[in-house]
C-alpha angles and dihedrals in degrees: 000000000000089000091053091049092048091049090048092052091049090052091048091049093048092048092048091048092050090047089056091051091044091052092050095049092041088059089058091042101051095043090047090052092047091048093053095250116146113243111203098186139004110195134180112203130010136258127033118011115253095189140324146162137219123235116181110319096336129089113212113204142181111203133200106251115060093212103104146329141214147216110220113203126191111260094006096124103009140043115276135179091201109121088218094053118126093248091055095055118100112274095244090054090051090051091054092047091051097050095039092084093057090043090057090049089057091048091052090046089054093050094048091046089051090055089054097041098046091059095056116101093218141348135240123244129203094244115113110240100175144323135258113246095256095041118157096189091057088064094051104059104282112131140190111273094030113138108213111220103162138023117189092335094311112122114235114214101156144353092282089058089049092052093047093047092051095044091051094043119129118258115215144149117278131194104287092201096054123121089236094059091043091054090047091055091048091052092046092050090050091050091049091051091053091050091048091054091051093047094047098042096099094048090049098044104019094237139078117272113259126238090243092056090047090053091049092051092049091049093051091044093052094046096048095042088053088056090050091050092052095045112123096205139031090247092055091048093052092047089053088051092054092048088051092052092049093050095044096049091044091063109109090351091287091154089064089059099042131027115228137193132197111257121242113240104220125199112229128207092239135021123189120208139168101238140168143160113262134200116207137175108238122173091349094305133097114251125192115218115195123214101356109186122216128206105285119187147150114253093206142001088258090058090048091052090049094043091241105157122194129200133215136186102253101194138064125240132213117261123241116225115243112245133145088263095050092045091057093039092052092045093053093041096049093045091053090044091053091054090046090050091053091050093047090049089056090051090049089049090056090046090055095245089120121049133215089262089063092064123091135192131193093301092049092046090052091051092047090054091051091049094052090043091053091049090051092049089063084072105030142302095273091054089055090050092049091050089053091048091051095050090045089054087053091049096049093047089046089052092050094050096044092047090058093055111116094245123129115265092020120101089251092056091049090049090055090058090050091048091053089048091051092050098046091034095228132079120257114243107293091219090058092051093048092049094047092048092045092052090046091052092052091050091049093049091048090048092050090047093052091046090049092052089050091050092050091049092051090050092049093047094042092239096118110123111264095023 
């Protein structure tokens, strides 16, 4: 049964990928047809032709390998005397034809995002609704009711923006002797004490802890950590910690079963935190918060040994009620956010914040789809399908954004030539355009080949992200 499910998910992934390619090439195809440009072939897939038919002047083909497709227009990449050749169309028509592929990618991204969004019972806002017990941001100026609108210069429109901004936040050393760090340590020690009580309950009392007792522990933990967060001095924070320990160990008479001592909060020479400046709307006005720290932790001892710090959002946000209006608003917002995320990732790549190993080609994308599908299957089949749909939305929007980059051979590079032609009112030498696009294509193919070799190597060595 598992094999059948896996095969079904692979087929769904391939079909969705081909749909993305079809939509992109159909954008070029339909606008070329409407503009009077001759289309010689419209193909889905690459490699040897499986079957096809000719209607009018256009050959329609299905090819063997489901890894792409193309719309071949007369005179697109070679000189042609045909009056209906691409190069003989008016410049504004050629501009529309060139950008139509990326436009269709965004349309498909919107549709796929709608499928994901419409199934969700509610949506997350960017308004702080409370803090986790060991919250770091609560000790650095963030307050309940704050609407986060900017993190480190990155505009926050929705919860997806918030997640991206936090995950790409800079990690750096902070003042280890600051009151903020001291309060963070107090809150963490209090949380650890609560967890220790829960874990040791059965050994202490000979029975599983009840839901009522768990709720009482969580209530005390939340109340006392809130007092720690609002402490003005280290002394006040430590007193709140002691009060928390006394209340926690008094629950169910736990202190009679286990002795406890107050932990010593030690100042270290160095403390690493994910931190950034935030802009929030508080009381109807914009407020700038400098150096807000987010919960920074090691996921394992191996990460601690290697100094690999992870970050988590350490507060809760208010929910947004699901209505027709919020469904459409979230669909549009998350689609735009996804495009913005792709663009921001490219900027970070240039800045050196992402490395070569963070890039993926067709092999890596295929593996990523299988990873998210496997994660979804831990819940149910539909969760796996929705994970695939979501990552396909990311892929199609990624394709649309990347295709518009002003690089030779990409649609954006071709658009630049057309823009120059429109400005100077005469075409640049066709030979120059063909050479530039040809060189660009070779560079792109080499780049994809190198990335694919890297992806294969990561799969063989087990170093691919998510493995």
